[in-house]
mmCIF file as Biopython writes it, N, C-alpha, C and O atoms, coordinates in Angstrom:
data_model
#
loop_
_atom_site.group_PDB
_atom_site.id
_atom_site.type_symbol
_atom_site.label_atom_id
_atom_site.label_alt_id
_atom_site.label_comp_id
_atom_site.label_asym_id
_atom_site.label_entity_id
_atom_site.label_seq_id
_atom_site.pdbx_PDB_ins_code
_atom_site.Cartn_x
_atom_site.Cartn_y
_atom_site.Cartn_z
_atom_site.occupancy
_atom_site.B_iso_or_equiv
_atom_site.auth_seq_id
_atom_site.auth_asym_id
_atom_site.pdbx_PDB_model_num
ATOM 1   N N  . MET A ? 1  ? -128.010 -121.570 156.129 1.0 0.0 1  A 1 
ATOM 2   C CA . MET A ? 1  ? -128.868 -120.530 156.664 1.0 0.0 1  A 1 
ATOM 3   C C  . MET A ? 1  ? -129.881 -120.119 155.593 1.0 0.0 1  A 1 
ATOM 4   O O  . MET A ? 1  ? -129.511 -119.854 154.450 1.0 0.0 1  A 1 
ATOM 5   N N  . VAL A ? 2  ? -131.126 -120.071 155.962 1.0 0.0 2  A 1 
ATOM 6   C CA . VAL A ? 2  ? -132.199 -119.689 155.061 1.0 0.0 2  A 1 
ATOM 7   C C  . VAL A ? 2  ? -132.649 -118.279 155.401 1.0 0.0 2  A 1 
ATOM 8   O O  . VAL A ? 2  ? -132.932 -117.966 156.558 1.0 0.0 2  A 1 
ATOM 9   N N  . VAL A ? 3  ? -132.713 -117.436 154.388 1.0 0.0 3  A 1 
ATOM 10  C CA . VAL A ? 3  ? -133.159 -116.058 154.578 1.0 0.0 3  A 1 
ATOM 11  C C  . VAL A ? 3  ? -134.537 -115.924 153.951 1.0 0.0 3  A 1 
ATOM 12  O O  . VAL A ? 3  ? -134.726 -116.185 152.763 1.0 0.0 3  A 1 
ATOM 13  N N  . ASP A ? 4  ? -135.488 -115.516 154.768 1.0 0.0 4  A 1 
ATOM 14  C CA . ASP A ? 4  ? -136.841 -115.293 154.256 1.0 0.0 4  A 1 
ATOM 15  C C  . ASP A ? 4  ? -136.892 -113.946 153.554 1.0 0.0 4  A 1 
ATOM 16  O O  . ASP A ? 4  ? -136.379 -112.950 154.062 1.0 0.0 4  A 1 
ATOM 17  N N  . PHE A ? 5  ? -137.504 -113.925 152.401 1.0 0.0 5  A 1 
ATOM 18  C CA . PHE A ? 5  ? -137.666 -112.681 151.659 1.0 0.0 5  A 1 
ATOM 19  C C  . PHE A ? 5  ? -139.150 -112.450 151.487 1.0 0.0 5  A 1 
ATOM 20  O O  . PHE A ? 5  ? -139.851 -113.268 150.891 1.0 0.0 5  A 1 
ATOM 21  N N  . ASP A ? 6  ? -139.616 -111.363 151.996 1.0 0.0 6  A 1 
ATOM 22  C CA . ASP A ? 6  ? -141.028 -111.016 151.884 1.0 0.0 6  A 1 
ATOM 23  C C  . ASP A ? 6  ? -141.164 -109.911 150.845 1.0 0.0 6  A 1 
ATOM 24  O O  . ASP A ? 6  ? -140.873 -108.750 151.134 1.0 0.0 6  A 1 
ATOM 25  N N  . PRO A ? 7  ? -141.610 -110.266 149.623 1.0 0.0 7  A 1 
ATOM 26  C CA . PRO A ? 7  ? -141.693 -109.243 148.576 1.0 0.0 7  A 1 
ATOM 27  C C  . PRO A ? 7  ? -142.658 -108.113 148.924 1.0 0.0 7  A 1 
ATOM 28  O O  . PRO A ? 7  ? -142.438 -106.971 148.522 1.0 0.0 7  A 1 
ATOM 29  N N  . LEU A ? 8  ? -143.714 -108.413 149.659 1.0 0.0 8  A 1 
ATOM 30  C CA . LEU A ? 8  ? -144.665 -107.359 150.035 1.0 0.0 8  A 1 
ATOM 31  C C  . LEU A ? 8  ? -144.013 -106.366 150.991 1.0 0.0 8  A 1 
ATOM 32  O O  . LEU A ? 8  ? -144.186 -105.156 150.841 1.0 0.0 8  A 1 
ATOM 33  N N  . ALA A ? 9  ? -143.268 -106.865 151.969 1.0 0.0 9  A 1 
ATOM 34  C CA . ALA A ? 9  ? -142.586 -105.979 152.917 1.0 0.0 9  A 1 
ATOM 35  C C  . ALA A ? 9  ? -141.555 -105.120 152.190 1.0 0.0 9  A 1 
ATOM 36  O O  . ALA A ? 9  ? -141.393 -103.939 152.498 1.0 0.0 9  A 1 
ATOM 37  N N  . SER A ? 10 ? -140.870 -105.710 151.238 1.0 0.0 10 A 1 
ATOM 38  C CA . SER A ? 10 ? -139.882 -104.964 150.462 1.0 0.0 10 A 1 
ATOM 39  C C  . SER A ? 10 ? -140.550 -103.862 149.653 1.0 0.0 10 A 1 
ATOM 40  O O  . SER A ? 10 ? -140.044 -102.742 149.583 1.0 0.0 10 A 1 
ATOM 41  N N  . LEU A ? 11 ? -141.670 -104.176 149.050 1.0 0.0 11 A 1 
ATOM 42  C CA . LEU A ? 11 ? -142.409 -103.191 148.261 1.0 0.0 11 A 1 
ATOM 43  C C  . LEU A ? 11 ? -142.918 -102.060 149.137 1.0 0.0 11 A 1 
ATOM 44  O O  . LEU A ? 11 ? -142.828 -100.893 148.756 1.0 0.0 11 A 1 
ATOM 45  N N  . VAL A ? 12 ? -143.448 -102.388 150.301 1.0 0.0 12 A 1 
ATOM 46  C CA . VAL A ? 12 ? -143.946 -101.374 151.231 1.0 0.0 12 A 1 
ATOM 47  C C  . VAL A ? 12 ? -142.802 -100.470 151.677 1.0 0.0 12 A 1 
ATOM 48  O O  . VAL A ? 12 ? -142.965 -99.252  151.749 1.0 0.0 12 A 1 
ATOM 49  N N  . GLU A ? 13 ? -141.646 -101.060 151.976 1.0 0.0 13 A 1 
ATOM 50  C CA . GLU A ? 13 ? -140.486 -100.266 152.383 1.0 0.0 13 A 1 
ATOM 51  C C  . GLU A ? 13 ? -140.063 -99.310  151.276 1.0 0.0 13 A 1 
ATOM 52  O O  . GLU A ? 13 ? -139.735 -98.155  151.548 1.0 0.0 13 A 1 
ATOM 53  N N  . GLN A ? 14 ? -140.066 -99.771  150.047 1.0 0.0 14 A 1 
ATOM 54  C CA . GLN A ? 14 ? -139.711 -98.912  148.911 1.0 0.0 14 A 1 
ATOM 55  C C  . GLN A ? 14 ? -140.708 -97.779  148.740 1.0 0.0 14 A 1 
ATOM 56  O O  . GLN A ? 14 ? -140.319 -96.648  148.450 1.0 0.0 14 A 1 
ATOM 57  N N  . GLU A ? 15 ? -141.981 -98.072  148.916 1.0 0.0 15 A 1 
ATOM 58  C CA . GLU A ? 15 ? -143.021 -97.044  148.790 1.0 0.0 15 A 1 
ATOM 59  C C  . GLU A ? 15 ? -142.878 -95.981  149.873 1.0 0.0 15 A 1 
ATOM 60  O O  . GLU A ? 15 ? -143.003 -94.787  149.600 1.0 0.0 15 A 1 
ATOM 61  N N  . ILE A ? 16 ? -142.617 -96.418  151.094 1.0 0.0 16 A 1 
ATOM 62  C CA . ILE A ? 16 ? -142.455 -95.478  152.196 1.0 0.0 16 A 1 
ATOM 63  C C  . ILE A ? 16 ? -141.228 -94.605  151.968 1.0 0.0 16 A 1 
ATOM 64  O O  . ILE A ? 16 ? -141.275 -93.392  152.173 1.0 0.0 16 A 1 
ATOM 65  N N  . GLU A ? 17 ? -140.137 -95.221  151.547 1.0 0.0 17 A 1 
ATOM 66  C CA . GLU A ? 17 ? -138.913 -94.467  151.287 1.0 0.0 17 A 1 
ATOM 67  C C  . GLU A ? 17 ? -139.123 -93.451  150.166 1.0 0.0 17 A 1 
ATOM 68  O O  . GLU A ? 17 ? -138.645 -92.320  150.252 1.0 0.0 17 A 1 
ATOM 69  N N  . GLY A ? 18 ? -139.837 -93.855  149.114 1.0 0.0 18 A 1 
ATOM 70  C CA . GLY A ? 18 ? -140.124 -92.939  148.015 1.0 0.0 18 A 1 
ATOM 71  C C  . GLY A ? 18 ? -140.983 -91.767  148.466 1.0 0.0 18 A 1 
ATOM 72  O O  . GLY A ? 18 ? -140.742 -90.625  148.074 1.0 0.0 18 A 1 
ATOM 73  N N  . ALA A ? 19 ? -141.990 -92.055  149.295 1.0 0.0 19 A 1 
ATOM 74  C CA . ALA A ? 19 ? -142.858 -90.995  149.810 1.0 0.0 19 A 1 
ATOM 75  C C  . ALA A ? 19 ? -142.082 -90.038  150.705 1.0 0.0 19 A 1 
ATOM 76  O O  . ALA A ? 19 ? -142.289 -88.826  150.647 1.0 0.0 19 A 1 
ATOM 77  N N  . LEU A ? 20 ? -141.192 -90.576  151.531 1.0 0.0 20 A 1 
ATOM 78  C CA . LEU A ? 20 ? -140.369 -89.742  152.401 1.0 0.0 20 A 1 
ATOM 79  C C  . LEU A ? 20 ? -139.498 -88.798  151.580 1.0 0.0 20 A 1 
ATOM 80  O O  . LEU A ? 20 ? -139.419 -87.605  151.875 1.0 0.0 20 A 1 
ATOM 81  N N  . HIS A ? 21 ? -138.850 -89.326  150.559 1.0 0.0 21 A 1 
ATOM 82  C CA . HIS A ? 21 ? -137.994 -88.493  149.715 1.0 0.0 21 A 1 
ATOM 83  C C  . HIS A ? 21 ? -138.808 -87.431  148.972 1.0 0.0 21 A 1 
ATOM 84  O O  . HIS A ? 21 ? -138.339 -86.308  148.787 1.0 0.0 21 A 1 
ATOM 85  N N  . ALA A ? 22 ? -140.009 -87.779  148.553 1.0 0.0 22 A 1 
ATOM 86  C CA . ALA A ? 22 ? -140.863 -86.808  147.870 1.0 0.0 22 A 1 
ATOM 87  C C  . ALA A ? 22 ? -141.267 -85.680  148.822 1.0 0.0 22 A 1 
ATOM 88  O O  . ALA A ? 22 ? -141.287 -84.513  148.430 1.0 0.0 22 A 1 
ATOM 89  N N  . LEU A ? 23 ? -141.586 -86.024  150.060 1.0 0.0 23 A 1 
ATOM 90  C CA . LEU A ? 23 ? -141.962 -85.002  151.037 1.0 0.0 23 A 1 
ATOM 91  C C  . LEU A ? 23 ? -140.791 -84.082  151.360 1.0 0.0 23 A 1 
ATOM 92  O O  . LEU A ? 23 ? -140.958 -82.865  151.437 1.0 0.0 23 A 1 
ATOM 93  N N  . VAL A ? 24 ? -139.618 -84.654  151.545 1.0 0.0 24 A 1 
ATOM 94  C CA . VAL A ? 24 ? -138.434 -83.853  151.849 1.0 0.0 24 A 1 
ATOM 95  C C  . VAL A ? 24 ? -138.128 -82.914  150.681 1.0 0.0 24 A 1 
ATOM 96  O O  . VAL A ? 24 ? -137.706 -81.777  150.893 1.0 0.0 24 A 1 
ATOM 97  N N  . ALA A ? 25 ? -138.335 -83.381  149.465 1.0 0.0 25 A 1 
ATOM 98  C CA . ALA A ? 25 ? -138.045 -82.567  148.280 1.0 0.0 25 A 1 
ATOM 99  C C  . ALA A ? 25 ? -138.924 -81.320  148.202 1.0 0.0 25 A 1 
ATOM 100 O O  . ALA A ? 25 ? -138.568 -80.364  147.512 1.0 0.0 25 A 1 
ATOM 101 N N  . HIS A ? 26 ? -140.059 -81.311  148.890 1.0 0.0 26 A 1 
ATOM 102 C CA . HIS A ? 26 ? -140.955 -80.153  148.874 1.0 0.0 26 A 1 
ATOM 103 C C  . HIS A ? 26 ? -140.614 -79.107  149.935 1.0 0.0 26 A 1 
ATOM 104 O O  . HIS A ? 26 ? -141.218 -78.035  149.972 1.0 0.0 26 A 1 
ATOM 105 N N  . LEU A ? 27 ? -139.652 -79.421  150.792 1.0 0.0 27 A 1 
ATOM 106 C CA . LEU A ? 27 ? -139.248 -78.469  151.832 1.0 0.0 27 A 1 
ATOM 107 C C  . LEU A ? 27 ? -138.331 -77.400  151.242 1.0 0.0 27 A 1 
ATOM 108 O O  . LEU A ? 27 ? -137.727 -77.611  150.190 1.0 0.0 27 A 1 
ATOM 109 N N  . PRO A ? 28 ? -138.225 -76.254  151.916 1.0 0.0 28 A 1 
ATOM 110 C CA . PRO A ? 28 ? -137.210 -75.280  151.514 1.0 0.0 28 A 1 
ATOM 111 C C  . PRO A ? 28 ? -135.824 -75.925  151.597 1.0 0.0 28 A 1 
ATOM 112 O O  . PRO A ? 28 ? -135.615 -76.851  152.381 1.0 0.0 28 A 1 
ATOM 113 N N  . VAL A ? 29 ? -134.898 -75.446  150.804 1.0 0.0 29 A 1 
ATOM 114 C CA . VAL A ? 29 ? -133.579 -76.070  150.661 1.0 0.0 29 A 1 
ATOM 115 C C  . VAL A ? 29 ? -132.868 -76.245  152.008 1.0 0.0 29 A 1 
ATOM 116 O O  . VAL A ? 29 ? -132.320 -77.314  152.277 1.0 0.0 29 A 1 
ATOM 117 N N  . LYS A ? 30 ? -132.872 -75.235  152.835 1.0 0.0 30 A 1 
ATOM 118 C CA . LYS A ? 30 ? -132.175 -75.318  154.125 1.0 0.0 30 A 1 
ATOM 119 C C  . LYS A ? 30 ? -132.780 -76.426  154.988 1.0 0.0 30 A 1 
ATOM 120 O O  . LYS A ? 30 ? -132.052 -77.189  155.622 1.0 0.0 30 A 1 
ATOM 121 N N  . GLN A ? 31 ? -134.094 -76.512  155.011 1.0 0.0 31 A 1 
ATOM 122 C CA . GLN A ? 31 ? -134.754 -77.554  155.785 1.0 0.0 31 A 1 
ATOM 123 C C  . GLN A ? 31 ? -134.486 -78.939  155.194 1.0 0.0 31 A 1 
ATOM 124 O O  . GLN A ? 31 ? -134.331 -79.907  155.938 1.0 0.0 31 A 1 
ATOM 125 N N  . GLN A ? 32 ? -134.432 -79.042  153.870 1.0 0.0 32 A 1 
ATOM 126 C CA . GLN A ? 32 ? -134.091 -80.316  153.227 1.0 0.0 32 A 1 
ATOM 127 C C  . GLN A ? 32 ? -132.728 -80.792  153.712 1.0 0.0 32 A 1 
ATOM 128 O O  . GLN A ? 32 ? -132.566 -81.945  154.112 1.0 0.0 32 A 1 
ATOM 129 N N  . GLN A ? 33 ? -131.755 -79.893  153.673 1.0 0.0 33 A 1 
ATOM 130 C CA . GLN A ? 33 ? -130.393 -80.250  154.057 1.0 0.0 33 A 1 
ATOM 131 C C  . GLN A ? 33 ? -130.314 -80.666  155.522 1.0 0.0 33 A 1 
ATOM 132 O O  . GLN A ? 33 ? -129.613 -81.619  155.862 1.0 0.0 33 A 1 
ATOM 133 N N  . ILE A ? 34 ? -131.019 -79.967  156.374 1.0 0.0 34 A 1 
ATOM 134 C CA . ILE A ? 34 ? -131.002 -80.287  157.801 1.0 0.0 34 A 1 
ATOM 135 C C  . ILE A ? 34 ? -131.658 -81.633  158.051 1.0 0.0 34 A 1 
ATOM 136 O O  . ILE A ? 34 ? -131.121 -82.444  158.805 1.0 0.0 34 A 1 
ATOM 137 N N  . VAL A ? 35 ? -132.795 -81.890  157.441 1.0 0.0 35 A 1 
ATOM 138 C CA . VAL A ? 35 ? -133.484 -83.175  157.616 1.0 0.0 35 A 1 
ATOM 139 C C  . VAL A ? 35 ? -132.612 -84.318  157.106 1.0 0.0 35 A 1 
ATOM 140 O O  . VAL A ? 35 ? -132.463 -85.337  157.780 1.0 0.0 35 A 1 
ATOM 141 N N  . ARG A ? 36 ? -132.041 -84.150  155.927 1.0 0.0 36 A 1 
ATOM 142 C CA . ARG A ? 36 ? -131.195 -85.204  155.362 1.0 0.0 36 A 1 
ATOM 143 C C  . ARG A ? 36 ? -129.978 -85.483  156.249 1.0 0.0 36 A 1 
ATOM 144 O O  . ARG A ? 36 ? -129.635 -86.640  156.492 1.0 0.0 36 A 1 
ATOM 145 N N  . ALA A ? 37 ? -129.336 -84.429  156.725 1.0 0.0 37 A 1 
ATOM 146 C CA . ALA A ? 37 ? -128.139 -84.608  157.547 1.0 0.0 37 A 1 
ATOM 147 C C  . ALA A ? 37 ? -128.490 -85.147  158.936 1.0 0.0 37 A 1 
ATOM 148 O O  . ALA A ? 37 ? -127.762 -85.985  159.469 1.0 0.0 37 A 1 
ATOM 149 N N  . TYR A ? 38 ? -129.584 -84.684  159.525 1.0 0.0 38 A 1 
ATOM 150 C CA . TYR A ? 38 ? -129.950 -85.123  160.870 1.0 0.0 38 A 1 
ATOM 151 C C  . TYR A ? 38 ? -130.334 -86.598  160.890 1.0 0.0 38 A 1 
ATOM 152 O O  . TYR A ? 38 ? -129.926 -87.343  161.781 1.0 0.0 38 A 1 
ATOM 153 N N  . TYR A ? 39 ? -131.124 -87.013  159.899 1.0 0.0 39 A 1 
ATOM 154 C CA . TYR A ? 39 ? -131.601 -88.398  159.867 1.0 0.0 39 A 1 
ATOM 155 C C  . TYR A ? 39 ? -130.727 -89.328  159.024 1.0 0.0 39 A 1 
ATOM 156 O O  . TYR A ? 39 ? -130.982 -90.531  158.972 1.0 0.0 39 A 1 
ATOM 157 N N  . GLY A ? 40 ? -129.711 -88.791  158.371 1.0 0.0 40 A 1 
ATOM 158 C CA . GLY A ? 40 ? -128.819 -89.638  157.588 1.0 0.0 40 A 1 
ATOM 159 C C  . GLY A ? 40 ? -129.446 -90.134  156.296 1.0 0.0 40 A 1 
ATOM 160 O O  . GLY A ? 40 ? -129.259 -91.292  155.923 1.0 0.0 40 A 1 
ATOM 161 N N  . LEU A ? 41 ? -130.179 -89.283  155.616 1.0 0.0 41 A 1 
ATOM 162 C CA . LEU A ? 41 ? -130.811 -89.650  154.348 1.0 0.0 41 A 1 
ATOM 163 C C  . LEU A ? 41 ? -129.898 -89.301  153.176 1.0 0.0 41 A 1 
ATOM 164 O O  . LEU A ? 41 ? -129.020 -88.446  153.295 1.0 0.0 41 A 1 
ATOM 165 N N  . ASP A ? 42 ? -130.108 -89.958  152.065 1.0 0.0 42 A 1 
ATOM 166 C CA . ASP A ? 42 ? -129.411 -89.642  150.808 1.0 0.0 42 A 1 
ATOM 167 C C  . ASP A ? 42 ? -127.888 -89.652  150.937 1.0 0.0 42 A 1 
ATOM 168 O O  . ASP A ? 42 ? -127.214 -88.774  150.401 1.0 0.0 42 A 1 
ATOM 169 N N  . GLY A ? 43 ? -127.355 -90.629  151.636 1.0 0.0 43 A 1 
ATOM 170 C CA . GLY A ? 43 ? -125.909 -90.764  151.736 1.0 0.0 43 A 1 
ATOM 171 C C  . GLY A ? 43 ? -125.264 -89.985  152.866 1.0 0.0 43 A 1 
ATOM 172 O O  . GLY A ? 43 ? -124.066 -90.132  153.107 1.0 0.0 43 A 1 
ATOM 173 N N  . TYR A ? 44 ? -126.024 -89.167  153.557 1.0 0.0 44 A 1 
ATOM 174 C CA . TYR A ? 44 ? -125.474 -88.458  154.717 1.0 0.0 44 A 1 
ATOM 175 C C  . TYR A ? 44 ? -125.315 -89.440  155.876 1.0 0.0 44 A 1 
ATOM 176 O O  . TYR A ? 44 ? -126.065 -90.409  155.990 1.0 0.0 44 A 1 
ATOM 177 N N  . THR A ? 45 ? -124.341 -89.181  156.720 1.0 0.0 45 A 1 
ATOM 178 C CA . THR A ? 45 ? -124.298 -89.900  157.985 1.0 0.0 45 A 1 
ATOM 179 C C  . THR A ? 45 ? -125.106 -89.072  158.971 1.0 0.0 45 A 1 
ATOM 180 O O  . THR A ? 45 ? -125.076 -87.843  158.908 1.0 0.0 45 A 1 
ATOM 181 N N  . PRO A ? 46 ? -125.827 -89.717  159.883 1.0 0.0 46 A 1 
ATOM 182 C CA . PRO A ? 46 ? -126.627 -88.943  160.840 1.0 0.0 46 A 1 
ATOM 183 C C  . PRO A ? 46 ? -125.757 -87.995  161.660 1.0 0.0 46 A 1 
ATOM 184 O O  . PRO A ? 46 ? -124.667 -88.356  162.103 1.0 0.0 46 A 1 
ATOM 185 N N  . HIS A ? 47 ? -126.260 -86.779  161.851 1.0 0.0 47 A 1 
ATOM 186 C CA . HIS A ? 47 ? -125.564 -85.745  162.613 1.0 0.0 47 A 1 
ATOM 187 C C  . HIS A ? 47 ? -126.411 -85.360  163.821 1.0 0.0 47 A 1 
ATOM 188 O O  . HIS A ? 47 ? -127.633 -85.503  163.811 1.0 0.0 47 A 1 
ATOM 189 N N  . THR A ? 48 ? -125.749 -84.877  164.847 1.0 0.0 48 A 1 
ATOM 190 C CA . THR A ? 48 ? -126.459 -84.319  165.998 1.0 0.0 48 A 1 
ATOM 191 C C  . THR A ? 48 ? -126.775 -82.850  165.714 1.0 0.0 48 A 1 
ATOM 192 O O  . THR A ? 48 ? -126.263 -82.261  164.761 1.0 0.0 48 A 1 
ATOM 193 N N  . LEU A ? 49 ? -127.620 -82.280  166.552 1.0 0.0 49 A 1 
ATOM 194 C CA . LEU A ? 49 ? -127.934 -80.860  166.404 1.0 0.0 49 A 1 
ATOM 195 C C  . LEU A ? 49 ? -126.686 -80.012  166.609 1.0 0.0 49 A 1 
ATOM 196 O O  . LEU A ? 49 ? -126.502 -79.001  165.931 1.0 0.0 49 A 1 
ATOM 197 N N  . VAL A ? 50 ? -125.834 -80.417  167.533 1.0 0.0 50 A 1 
ATOM 198 C CA . VAL A ? 50 ? -124.594 -79.673  167.796 1.0 0.0 50 A 1 
ATOM 199 C C  . VAL A ? 50 ? -123.691 -79.719  166.563 1.0 0.0 50 A 1 
ATOM 200 O O  . VAL A ? 50 ? -123.151 -78.691  166.156 1.0 0.0 50 A 1 
ATOM 201 N N  . GLN A ? 51 ? -123.524 -80.898  165.966 1.0 0.0 51 A 1 
ATOM 202 C CA . GLN A ? 51 ? -122.690 -81.024  164.770 1.0 0.0 51 A 1 
ATOM 203 C C  . GLN A ? 51 ? -123.226 -80.161  163.631 1.0 0.0 51 A 1 
ATOM 204 O O  . GLN A ? 51 ? -122.463 -79.488  162.938 1.0 0.0 51 A 1 
ATOM 205 N N  . LEU A ? 52 ? -124.531 -80.188  163.446 1.0 0.0 52 A 1 
ATOM 206 C CA . LEU A ? 52 ? -125.129 -79.380  162.376 1.0 0.0 52 A 1 
ATOM 207 C C  . LEU A ? 52 ? -124.962 -77.890  162.655 1.0 0.0 52 A 1 
ATOM 208 O O  . LEU A ? 52 ? -124.700 -77.107  161.742 1.0 0.0 52 A 1 
ATOM 209 N N  . GLY A ? 53 ? -125.116 -77.507  163.914 1.0 0.0 53 A 1 
ATOM 210 C CA . GLY A ? 53 ? -124.920 -76.103  164.276 1.0 0.0 53 A 1 
ATOM 211 C C  . GLY A ? 53 ? -123.505 -75.634  163.959 1.0 0.0 53 A 1 
ATOM 212 O O  . GLY A ? 53 ? -123.312 -74.525  163.462 1.0 0.0 53 A 1 
ATOM 213 N N  . LYS A ? 54 ? -122.520 -76.474  164.245 1.0 0.0 54 A 1 
ATOM 214 C CA . LYS A ? 54 ? -121.128 -76.118  163.940 1.0 0.0 54 A 1 
ATOM 215 C C  . LYS A ? 54 ? -120.923 -75.998  162.435 1.0 0.0 54 A 1 
ATOM 216 O O  . LYS A ? 54 ? -120.247 -75.081  161.969 1.0 0.0 54 A 1 
ATOM 217 N N  . GLU A ? 55 ? -121.508 -76.927  161.671 1.0 0.0 55 A 1 
ATOM 218 C CA . GLU A ? 55 ? -121.382 -76.872  160.209 1.0 0.0 55 A 1 
ATOM 219 C C  . GLU A ? 55 ? -122.040 -75.626  159.632 1.0 0.0 55 A 1 
ATOM 220 O O  . GLU A ? 55 ? -121.516 -75.019  158.697 1.0 0.0 55 A 1 
ATOM 221 N N  . TRP A ? 56 ? -123.180 -75.246  160.185 1.0 0.0 56 A 1 
ATOM 222 C CA . TRP A ? 56 ? -123.945 -74.112  159.654 1.0 0.0 56 A 1 
ATOM 223 C C  . TRP A ? 56 ? -123.541 -72.791  160.291 1.0 0.0 56 A 1 
ATOM 224 O O  . TRP A ? 56 ? -123.970 -71.726  159.848 1.0 0.0 56 A 1 
ATOM 225 N N  . GLY A ? 57 ? -122.712 -72.861  161.334 1.0 0.0 57 A 1 
ATOM 226 C CA . GLY A ? 57 ? -122.291 -71.625  161.996 1.0 0.0 57 A 1 
ATOM 227 C C  . GLY A ? 57 ? -123.392 -71.003  162.825 1.0 0.0 57 A 1 
ATOM 228 O O  . GLY A ? 57 ? -123.515 -69.780  162.888 1.0 0.0 57 A 1 
ATOM 229 N N  . CYS A ? 58 ? -124.199 -71.849  163.466 1.0 0.0 58 A 1 
ATOM 230 C CA . CYS A ? 58 ? -125.286 -71.347  164.309 1.0 0.0 58 A 1 
ATOM 231 C C  . CYS A ? 58 ? -125.423 -72.256  165.536 1.0 0.0 58 A 1 
ATOM 232 O O  . CYS A ? 58 ? -124.676 -73.222  165.688 1.0 0.0 58 A 1 
ATOM 233 N N  . THR A ? 59 ? -126.362 -71.944  166.387 1.0 0.0 59 A 1 
ATOM 234 C CA . THR A ? 59 ? -126.562 -72.733  167.598 1.0 0.0 59 A 1 
ATOM 235 C C  . THR A ? 59 ? -127.372 -73.984  167.296 1.0 0.0 59 A 1 
ATOM 236 O O  . THR A ? 59 ? -128.042 -74.077  166.267 1.0 0.0 59 A 1 
ATOM 237 N N  . LYS A ? 60 ? -127.298 -74.949  168.217 1.0 0.0 60 A 1 
ATOM 238 C CA . LYS A ? 60 ? -128.109 -76.155  168.050 1.0 0.0 60 A 1 
ATOM 239 C C  . LYS A ? 60 ? -129.598 -75.809  168.148 1.0 0.0 60 A 1 
ATOM 240 O O  . LYS A ? 60 ? -130.431 -76.489  167.550 1.0 0.0 60 A 1 
ATOM 241 N N  . GLN A ? 61 ? -129.934 -74.762  168.893 1.0 0.0 61 A 1 
ATOM 242 C CA . GLN A ? 61 ? -131.327 -74.332  168.994 1.0 0.0 61 A 1 
ATOM 243 C C  . GLN A ? 61 ? -131.851 -73.842  167.644 1.0 0.0 61 A 1 
ATOM 244 O O  . GLN A ? 61 ? -133.005 -74.090  167.293 1.0 0.0 61 A 1 
ATOM 245 N N  . ALA A ? 62 ? -131.005 -73.149  166.898 1.0 0.0 62 A 1 
ATOM 246 C CA . ALA A ? 62 ? -131.410 -72.679  165.572 1.0 0.0 62 A 1 
ATOM 247 C C  . ALA A ? 62 ? -131.640 -73.853  164.635 1.0 0.0 62 A 1 
ATOM 248 O O  . ALA A ? 62 ? -132.594 -73.851  163.858 1.0 0.0 62 A 1 
ATOM 249 N N  . VAL A ? 63 ? -130.774 -74.853  164.702 1.0 0.0 63 A 1 
ATOM 250 C CA . VAL A ? 63 ? -130.950 -76.049  163.868 1.0 0.0 63 A 1 
ATOM 251 C C  . VAL A ? 63 ? -132.225 -76.765  164.278 1.0 0.0 63 A 1 
ATOM 252 O O  . VAL A ? 63 ? -133.001 -77.210  163.433 1.0 0.0 63 A 1 
ATOM 253 N N  . HIS A ? 64 ? -132.435 -76.871  165.596 1.0 0.0 64 A 1 
ATOM 254 C CA . HIS A ? 64 ? -133.648 -77.538  166.100 1.0 0.0 64 A 1 
ATOM 255 C C  . HIS A ? 64 ? -134.903 -76.816  165.612 1.0 0.0 64 A 1 
ATOM 256 O O  . HIS A ? 64 ? -135.889 -77.462  165.260 1.0 0.0 64 A 1 
ATOM 257 N N  . TYR A ? 65 ? -134.873 -75.495  165.590 1.0 0.0 65 A 1 
ATOM 258 C CA . TYR A ? 65 ? -135.999 -74.705  165.093 1.0 0.0 65 A 1 
ATOM 259 C C  . TYR A ? 65 ? -136.315 -75.088  163.644 1.0 0.0 65 A 1 
ATOM 260 O O  . TYR A ? 65 ? -137.473 -75.335  163.308 1.0 0.0 65 A 1 
ATOM 261 N N  . HIS A ? 66 ? -135.295 -75.138  162.791 1.0 0.0 66 A 1 
ATOM 262 C CA . HIS A ? 66 ? -135.513 -75.492  161.386 1.0 0.0 66 A 1 
ATOM 263 C C  . HIS A ? 66 ? -135.978 -76.931  161.241 1.0 0.0 66 A 1 
ATOM 264 O O  . HIS A ? 66 ? -136.818 -77.229  160.392 1.0 0.0 66 A 1 
ATOM 265 N N  . LEU A ? 67 ? -135.447 -77.814  162.049 1.0 0.0 67 A 1 
ATOM 266 C CA . LEU A ? 67 ? -135.857 -79.208  161.995 1.0 0.0 67 A 1 
ATOM 267 C C  . LEU A ? 67 ? -137.322 -79.350  162.392 1.0 0.0 67 A 1 
ATOM 268 O O  . LEU A ? 67 ? -138.073 -80.071  161.736 1.0 0.0 67 A 1 
ATOM 269 N N  . ARG A ? 68 ? -137.729 -78.678  163.447 1.0 0.0 68 A 1 
ATOM 270 C CA . ARG A ? 68 ? -139.134 -78.725  163.896 1.0 0.0 68 A 1 
ATOM 271 C C  . ARG A ? 68 ? -140.071 -78.134  162.835 1.0 0.0 68 A 1 
ATOM 272 O O  . ARG A ? 68 ? -141.157 -78.662  162.595 1.0 0.0 68 A 1 
ATOM 273 N N  . ARG A ? 69 ? -139.644 -77.041  162.205 1.0 0.0 69 A 1 
ATOM 274 C CA . ARG A ? 69 ? -140.464 -76.430  161.141 1.0 0.0 69 A 1 
ATOM 275 C C  . ARG A ? 69 ? -140.625 -77.407  159.986 1.0 0.0 69 A 1 
ATOM 276 O O  . ARG A ? 69 ? -141.698 -77.506  159.391 1.0 0.0 69 A 1 
ATOM 277 N N  . ALA A ? 70 ? -139.561 -78.123  159.674 1.0 0.0 70 A 1 
ATOM 278 C CA . ALA A ? 70 ? -139.607 -79.079  158.563 1.0 0.0 70 A 1 
ATOM 279 C C  . ALA A ? 70 ? -140.538 -80.234  158.873 1.0 0.0 70 A 1 
ATOM 280 O O  . ALA A ? 70 ? -141.262 -80.711  158.000 1.0 0.0 70 A 1 
ATOM 281 N N  . LEU A ? 71 ? -140.518 -80.683  160.126 1.0 0.0 71 A 1 
ATOM 282 C CA . LEU A ? 71 ? -141.356 -81.810  160.498 1.0 0.0 71 A 1 
ATOM 283 C C  . LEU A ? 71 ? -142.791 -81.399  160.675 1.0 0.0 71 A 1 
ATOM 284 O O  . LEU A ? 71 ? -143.638 -82.234  160.991 1.0 0.0 71 A 1 
#
């Protein structure tokens, strides 16, 4: 089996990932945590709004509000 490796695609993916992490780092801490947990960034497993609401002790609507503000 031959695996094609495209160094340009790999570089672009790394650049996009770096930019995403830089943008998330500029958010308020609560929004950073919600974005990371919702999308499964930085070692988190992806969570639903309901799961995040249970973890944070609030409604899924409150989590959705913070997620929308972050985006």
